[in-house]
Each structure stands twice: as structure tokens, then as C-alpha cells.
N, C-alpha and C positions, 0 to 999 in steps of 0.2 A: 613527773618533772625530772629533768636531768640535772645532776649536781656538778658543780665545779669540783675538781679533786685536788687541786694544788693552790698554794697562795698565788702563783703566777696566773693561773686561769681565773681565779677570783678577781685579780687585778684587771685582767682582760675584760671581764664583764663590766666592772666599774668604768674602765677607760672607754669602752665602746659606748656605754650609755651617755657619758658626759662629753665625749669628744666627737660626736657627729654621726656615728653609725646609727642607722635608723632603728627605732625601737622594734619595728616589725622583724628586722633581721635578728636581733637579739632574742626575741621571742621564739623564732624558728630554731635557733641554735640550742637554746636552753629548754625548749619544750614547755613554755609557760604562756599564759595569756597576757595580753597587753595590760589588763586590769591588775593582774598579779605583779607584773613588772613595775607598774606605777606605784603600787602599794609598797613594794620593797624599797624603792628609792625616795619615797616621801617620808620614810621613817627617820627619826632623829639619829644622826651619826655621832656616836660618842668616841672618846679617845681610846676606849678599850674594847668595846664590843658593839657590833651593829647587827640588828635582827636579820639583815640580808645575808650575813655570814651563814646563818642556818637556812635561809630561803634558797640561796644560790649555791652554797657550798656544803650544806649538810653539817656545818660546824656547830657543835654545842657550845653554849656560853661558858661551860667549865673547861673547854679545851684551850687553855691559855697559850700553849705552845704554838698551835696553828694560828690563833689570833695574832700573836706577836710576830709570827712569820709573815702573815699578810701585811701587817703594819710596816715591817721592815721592807717588804717588797714594794709597797706603795711609796714609801719615802725614797727608795732607790730609783724607781722608774718614773716618778712624777716629773722631775725637772726635765729630763730629755724628751719625754712625751709632750710636755707642754711647750717646750722650745720648738719642737717640730710641728706640733699640731694646733696650737692656739691660733685662733683666727678671729677677726672682727666681722660682725655683720656689716653689710654694705652701708657706707656713709657714716659709720659709728664715730670714727675719730673726728671727722669734720663737724659732725653735729655736736659732740661733746665740747670741742674747742670753741664753737660759737656760743653755746649756752654758758659755758664757764666764762668766756670773755665778756659776756653781757652782765656778769656779776652774780649769777645764780650759784649757790653752793650745791655741789654734787656729791652724793655719797653712794658708794658701791655696797650693796648688800648681798652677801654670798655665803653659801654653806661650806666654802673652802676654809682651810686654816688661814690665818692672817698672813703668814710667811708665803704660802702658796699664792694667795690672792695678790699680794704685792709683787711677787715674781711675774704674774701674768700682766698686771698693769704696766710694769716696767718693760716687759717683753713686747707689748703691743703699743708702747708709746702713749699710753693714756694717763700715766701717773701725774703729769703736770695739770691735767684738767679734772682729775678725781682725787682730791686730797683727803677725803674722808672715807672711812671703811668700817663696816660692821661685818665681822666674820664669825665663823663657827666658834672661835675662841671667846666671843663676846656675848653669846646667848645660850640659854639652856634649851630652847626650842627653835626649830627651824621651819622655813617655808614648807607647807602652806600656813603654818601658824604665823600670826602677825608680829610676834614678839621682836624679831630683829628689825622690822620696819619701825616699830614704836621706839626702839632704842636709837635708831638713826634719827628719827624726828627729835628725840631728846638731845642727841648730840648736836644737831643743827640749831636747836632752840626754836623749832617751828611746830605749830599745831598741825594735825592731819589735814585740815582743809586748806592749808597753804602749801601742801606738798603734791608733787606729781611723781607717781611711781611707774616706772617703765619695766615691763617684763616680757619674756618670750616663751614662757611655759605656763601650762595651766596652774601649776603650783604658785608661780609668781602672781598671777592674776588673782587667785583665791586669797593669797596673803594680802595683796594690795587692797582688795575690796574690804576685807575684814579690818584693815588698819584705819579706814576712813579717808584715805588719800584719793586724789583723782588718779584713776588707773588707765594706763595706756598699754594695750597689748600690741606687740610688734610681731607680725607673722614672718619670722626670719627664715622659716623652712625647717627648723628643728622639730617644731610641733605644728600640727595642722591649724589653720585659721579657725576651723570649727571648734577644735578643742579649747581655744582661747575664748571664743564667743560664748561657749557654754558656761564660763565662769563670770560672765557679765562685766567686762571692762567698760569704762566710760567711752573709750575710743579704741578702735582697732585700726592699726596702720600697717601698710605693706612695707614701708620703708621708714626707718627711724628719723630720717631728715624731715618727714612730714610734721614732726613736732616743732620745727623751728618757728613757724608763725605763732604757735602757742606762747612762745617765750619772747616774741617780738624780735626775732633774729632773722627776718627775711623770709624768703620762700623756700620750699623743699628743694633739695639738690637734684 
């Protein structure tokens, strides 16, 4: 397996994985299998050390200098990368606006830091429709563990059976099923539809607006 050698190249691996470069391309570049890549990025991200530092960068947990260098690089590059690259899946804004307007509370559940997630919501114009947020700062475990979803349910004061969880990755679907919510997988293109089906969502949609009838908000866009 090829290792990243600098904090900047480690950032590139993270950025490519989360910002739309296909997983297959990353596997080719870094000489790892898709299964190895998925295992790396489903590991809990902590504020000081992430197991993928060792997986992708050959960085030992005791190498505090390199870890801190990567964290500085991450903080430096994140805002301009997100400003340039953050994008909505098709019909996401219109769908969130209609569901929110119908009186349903919406909560974003993300493994991003709270400040980063809020930056993205503001950047994409979703903040008015998604006032609730559970971030990496709010949970000890992250998807595919259901903990952040359960915290969101508690925040909203709703039992699992009253919640609809929407996700576009296998980790999302796995967490949603474990939480007891009604789970909708959206095949946005970042992950194959088959990879979502394998985690057994209640519904698989090609377009997020297909959810509108479920909330009594008219037909799909």
C-alpha cells in the first residue's frame, strides 16, 4: 500500500474521499482495495488522532508533530475547498424547503465539526430549513454507529419510529437501520445504488424529491 508522505497529501486523500472523487480513483492512487478504504473512513475521527493517519500516511499515534501538522493543514484548506466544491444533490434545497415549510423538524447529522457543518449549511443556503445539527462535537461515536442519530432524536424529542432518516452512503443506511428510524437511501451517485441496497433501507430513491409525497408535500419534482 502506498502511503501519503506529507500533511498536504493526507489532506488530499480526505478531501478526495469526501468531496466527490470516486472511491475507485482513490484506491488506484493509493494502492488499496475499496474495502480497505471504506474501513479507514468509517473509523471514528477524534480531535487528535485518526487511525487513517497510519493507514494512509504511515503516521504513528505518537508522532504528535505530524498529526498537528495535518490538523493545521486541514483547518487551513477546509474553508476554501468547501466554498469551491460544496454542492447539493439534485433538488435537495427545494425538497428541504417544502418539508420544513410543512412543519417537520429537520436535523443534519454529520461527522464534520460543528463550525464546518454550519459553514456548509450557510454556503449552500440550507441553514433556514435545517436549524438542528448533530456534529462530531456532539458524539463519541460516528456513523455507521447509531449514536449521533439517537442524539438527534433526543434533541427533537421524537422516538425512532417517528423519524425518517435520509442518507446517501452505506454508512448512513447502516446507522439509520440500527437507530430504528424509517430509512431512505438516496442514490445520488457518490455511492452505488447496490451498496445502499445491501444495507437494507426501507426505501431507495433516485432523487431526494421522491420523498415529498411521504411528508404530504405534493409530488416529486
